[in-house]
C-alpha positions in Angstrom: 19.9 -49.3 -13.1 18.6 -46.4 -15.3 15.1 -47.5 -14.8 15.6 -47.6 -10.9 17.1 -44.1 -11.0 14.2 -42.8 -13.0 11.7 -44.4 -10.7 13.5 -43.0 -7.6 13.5 -39.5 -9.1 9.8 -39.8 -9.9 9.0 -40.9 -6.5 11.1 -38.2 -5.0 9.3 -35.7 -7.1 6.0 -36.9 -5.9 7.1 -36.6 -2.3 8.7 -33.2 -2.6 5.7 -31.8 -4.6 3.2 -33.3 -2.2 5.0 -31.8 0.8 5.4 -28.3 -0.9 1.7 -28.3 -2.0 0.5 -29.2 1.5 2.6 -26.5 3.1 1.2 -23.9 0.5 -2.4 -25.2 1.0 -2.2 -24.4 4.7 0.4 -21.5 5.2 -0.1 -19.4 2.0 -3.9 -20.2 1.9 -4.4 -19.2 5.5 -2.5 -16.0 5.0 -4.7 -15.1 1.9 -7.8 -16.1 3.9 -6.8 -13.6 6.6 -6.9 -10.6 4.2 -10.1 -9.1 3.6 -9.4 -8.0 0.1 -8.4 -11.5 -1.1 -10.3 -13.2 -3.8 -10.9 -16.2 -1.6 -13.7 -14.2 0.2 -15.4 -13.7 -3.1 -15.2 -17.4 -4.0 -16.7 -18.3 -0.5 -19.4 -15.7 -0.6 -20.4 -16.7 -4.2 -19.8 -20.4 -3.9 -23.4 -21.2 -4.9 -23.3 -19.0 -8.0 -24.2 -22.0 -10.2 -27.6 -22.3 -8.4 -28.1 -18.6 -8.2 -27.3 -17.6 -11.8 -27.1 -20.6 -14.1 -29.2 -23.6 -13.0 -32.1 -24.1 -15.3 -31.0 -21.3 -17.6 -30.7 -22.0 -21.3 -27.4 -20.8 -22.7 -25.4 -21.2 -25.8 -22.0 -23.0 -25.9 -20.2 -19.6 -26.1 -22.2 -18.3 -23.1 -21.5 -21.2 -21.0 -17.7 -20.9 -21.8 -17.7 -17.0 -21.3 -19.5 -17.4 -17.9 -17.2 -20.3 -16.9 -20.3 -22.4 -15.9 -18.5 -25.6 -15.5 -16.1 -24.3 -12.9 -19.0 -22.9 -10.8 -20.9 -26.2 -11.0 -18.0 -28.3 -10.0 -16.8 -25.7 -7.3 -20.3 -25.8 -5.8 -20.5 -29.6 -6.0 -17.0 -30.0 -4.3 -18.0 -27.4 -1.7 -21.1 -29.4 -0.7 -19.2 -32.6 -0.7 -16.5 -31.2 1.5 -18.9 -29.2 3.8 -18.0 -25.9 2.8 -16.3 -23.7 0.1 -13.3 -23.0 2.3 -12.3 -26.7 2.3 -13.0 -26.9 -1.5 -10.7 -24.0 -2.2 -8.0 -25.6 0.0 -8.3 -28.8 -1.9 -8.1 -27.0 -5.3 -5.0 -25.1 -4.0 -3.4 -28.4 -3.0 -4.2 -30.2 -6.2 -3.1 -27.3 -8.4 0.1 -26.6 -6.6 1.0 -30.3 -6.5 0.5 -30.8 -10.3 2.4 -27.6 -11.2 5.3 -28.3 -8.8 5.6 -31.9 -10.0 5.5 -30.9 -13.7 8.2 -28.3 -13.2 10.5 -30.9 -11.4 9.8 -33.3 -14.2 10.8 -30.6 -16.8 14.0 -29.7 -15.0 15.4 -33.2 -14.6 14.2 -33.6 -11.0 16.2 -30.6 -9.8 14.1 -30.2 -6.6 15.9 -27.3 -4.8 16.1 -24.9 -7.9 12.4 -25.6 -8.8 11.2 -25.0 -5.2 13.3 -21.7 -5.0 11.4 -20.4 -8.1 8.0 -21.5 -6.9 8.5 -20.0 -3.5 8.1 -16.7 -5.1 5.1 -15.0 -3.4 3.5 -14.2 -6.6 3.2 -17.9 -7.4 2.1 -18.7 -3.9 -0.6 -15.9 -4.2 -1.5 -17.4 -7.6 -2.3 -20.9 -6.4 -3.8 -19.8 -3.1 -6.2 -17.1 -4.1 -6.7 -17.5 -7.9 -7.9 -21.0 -7.8 -9.9 -21.0 -10.9 -7.0 -20.1 -13.3 -4.6 -22.2 -11.2 -6.8 -25.2 -11.6 -7.4 -24.7 -15.3 -3.6 -24.2 -15.8 -2.7 -27.3 -13.9 -5.2 -29.4 -15.9 -3.8 -28.0 -19.1 -0.2 -28.6 -18.1 -0.8 -32.1 -17.0 -2.6 -33.0 -20.3 0.3 -31.4 -22.3 3.0 -33.4 -20.5 1.6 -36.8 -19.3 -1.2 -38.0 -21.6 -1.7 -38.7 -25.2 -3.4 -36.8 -28.0 -7.0 -37.5 -27.0 -6.2 -36.7 -23.4 -4.7 -33.4 -24.5 -7.9 -32.5 -26.4 -10.0 -33.5 -23.4 -7.7 -31.5 -21.0 -7.9 -28.5 -23.2 -11.7 -28.5 -23.4 -11.8 -29.1 -19.6 -9.4 -26.4 -18.7 -10.8 -23.9 -21.1 -14.4 -24.4 -19.5 -12.9 -23.3 -16.2 -11.1 -20.1 -17.4 -11.3 -18.5 -20.8 -7.7 -17.3 -20.7 -6.7 -20.9 -21.4 -7.7 -20.2 -25.0 -4.9 -17.7 -25.2 -2.3 -20.1 -23.7 -3.4 -22.9 -26.0 -3.4 -20.6 -29.0 0.2 -19.7 -28.1 1.1 -23.3 -27.7 -0.2 -24.4 -31.1 1.3 -21.1 -32.7 4.7 -22.2 -31.5 4.3 -25.9 -32.6 3.1 -24.8 -36.1 5.9 -22.3 -36.6 8.5 -24.6 -35.2 7.3 -27.3 -37.7 7.5 -24.8 -40.5 11.1 -23.9 -39.5 10.5 -20.3 -39.1 13.3 -18.2 -37.5 12.9 -17.5 -33.8 12.6 -13.7 -34.1 9.5 -14.4 -36.2 8.2 -16.6 -33.4 8.8 -13.9 -30.9 7.0 -11.4 -33.1 4.1 -13.8 -33.1 4.0 -13.7 -29.3 3.8 -9.8 -29.4 0.9 -10.1 -31.8 -0.9 -12.5 -29.7 -0.5 -10.3 -26.6 -1.8 -7.4 -28.6 -5.0 -9.3 -29.4 -5.5 -11.0 -26.0 -4.5 -8.2 -23.6 -4.5 -4.8 -25.3 -7.7 -5.7 -27.4 -9.3 -7.7 -24.7 -11.6 -5.1 -23.3 -13.0 -4.3 -26.8 -13.4 -8.1 -27.7 -15.0 -8.9 -24.4 -17.4 -6.0 -24.8 -18.5 -7.2 -28.2 -19.1 -10.7 -26.8 -21.0 -9.3 -23.9 -18.7 -10.6 -21.2 -19.0 -8.9 -17.8 -15.3 -8.6 -17.3 -15.0 -6.0 -20.1 -15.9 -3.2 -17.7 -14.2 -4.5 -14.5 -11.8 -1.9 -13.1 -8.8 -3.3 -11.3 -5.6 -1.8 -10.0 -2.4 -2.5 -11.8 1.0 -3.1 -10.3 3.4 -0.1 -9.6 6.0 1.3 -11.8 9.0 0.1 -9.8 7.5 -3.4 -9.2 6.9 -3.7 -13.0 10.4 -2.4 -13.7 11.9 -5.0 -11.5 10.1 -7.8 -13.4 11.2 -6.2 -16.7 14.7 -6.5 -15.5 14.3 -10.0 -14.3 12.7 -11.1 -17.7 15.6 -9.5 -19.6 18.3 -11.2 -17.5 16.5 -14.5 -17.8 16.0 -14.2 -21.5 19.6 -13.1 -22.2 21.0 -16.1 -20.5 18.5 -18.5 -21.9 17.7 -17.1 -25.3 18.6 -20.3 -27.4 17.3 -22.7 -24.8 14.0 -20.9 -24.6 13.2 -22.0 -28.1 10.6 -24.4 -26.8 6.8 -24.5 -26.4 6.9 -23.5 -22.7 9.7 -21.0 -23.4 7.4 -19.4 -25.9 4.6 -19.4 -23.3 7.1 -17.6 -21.0 7.5 -14.8 -23.5 3.8 -14.5 -24.0 3.1 -14.2 -20.3 6.0 -11.9 -19.8 4.8 -9.6 -22.7 1.3 -9.8 -21.4 2.5 -8.5 -17.9 4.2 -5.6 -19.5 1.4 -4.8 -21.9 -1.1 -5.0 -19.0 0.8 -2.5 -17.1 1.0 -0.2 -20.1 -2.7 0.0 -20.5 -3.5 0.0 -16.8 -4.9 -3.4 -16.7 -4.4 -6.3 -14.2 -0.9 -7.6 -14.7 -0.3 -9.8 -11.7 -2.0 -12.8 -13.1 0.6 -12.7 -16.1 3.5 -12.3 -13.7 2.4 -15.5 -11.9 2.0 -17.3 -15.3 5.4 -16.2 -16.4 6.9 -17.7 -13.2 5.3 -21.1 -13.9 6.4 -21.1 -17.5 9.8 -19.9 -16.5 10.0 -23.2 -14.5 8.4 -25.3 -17.1 10.7 -24.1 -19.8 13.3 -26.6 -18.4 16.2 -24.2 -18.1 16.5 -23.7 -14.3 17.8 -27.0 -13.4 21.5 -26.2 -13.5 22.3 -22.9 -11.7 26.1 -23.2 -12.4 25.6 -21.3 -15.8 23.0 -18.9 -14.4 24.5 -17.3 -11.3 23.7 -13.8 -12.5 20.1 -14.7 -13.1 19.9 -16.5 -9.7 21.1 -13.3 -7.9 18.6 -11.2 -9.8 15.7 -13.6 -9.3 16.5 -14.0 -5.5 16.6 -10.2 -5.1 13.2 -10.1 -6.9 11.8 -12.7 -4.4 13.0 -10.8 -1.3 11.5 -7.5 -2.6 8.3 -9.2 -3.7 7.8 -10.7 -0.1 8.1 -7.1 1.3 5.5 -6.0 -1.4 3.3 -9.1 -0.7 3.5 -8.9 3.0 3.3 -5.1 3.3 
């Protein structure tokens, strides 16, 4: 009977995740495609970047990782196969959203409605529908962490890191937590480790990227506004308050890292929306949103955040 229940829950999760991902890959993707400032247009315009910049060029392993050559190769290959970069981007959105949604349901004991409520946040929808490179890399990493063995995890880490260099930060945070939990360190020291990692990966990022010769060291992007950032700080505080002990997990630690990263990015005038999106994913993957009975204050705060964010997103 238990096996049948688990099988039914797994199949249900597959169906719900597939329906949700399909909806996102059309509605959210089409909306982002209609906006001239969307990253989608940059992907489409530069879809043959591999041929233009990298084919036949001798590069070291570090250079190939920094320039994310593998993503550009596979994106161009998929674009040619699907007869256009727009279809390739839509397929990546579909696959990434499906994997992340299914993984979140799996981590929350197949609580479909709470997970969908969290993932309906416009910042997550924007993430999977217009930041396909990081979304794809994250979905590969999450899949390898949850559903395969040790060799598969190593392979997934290597593949996802070749798509987006920020995966190194996420992986570093994951292994820092695993090591510190194994050593039995107190949780406050684990949180301090998150602060230290954020300082290196966000605050010091422009200097480090500049020393490595990465093009992103001098990219100027707008940050989120003060009121919007303050709203997220309040949301993070409420979530952490009601889940402090239960967030003592690898994905809970990744939530702290991404939340601190969003705040630190705003403080130095850097791009923070990516980290906000990651915090939503890790909030869901932490496995604490499945039972709303004990989290009604957070539910109210989060739904208010969602409503305000839609006004901000659609405005």
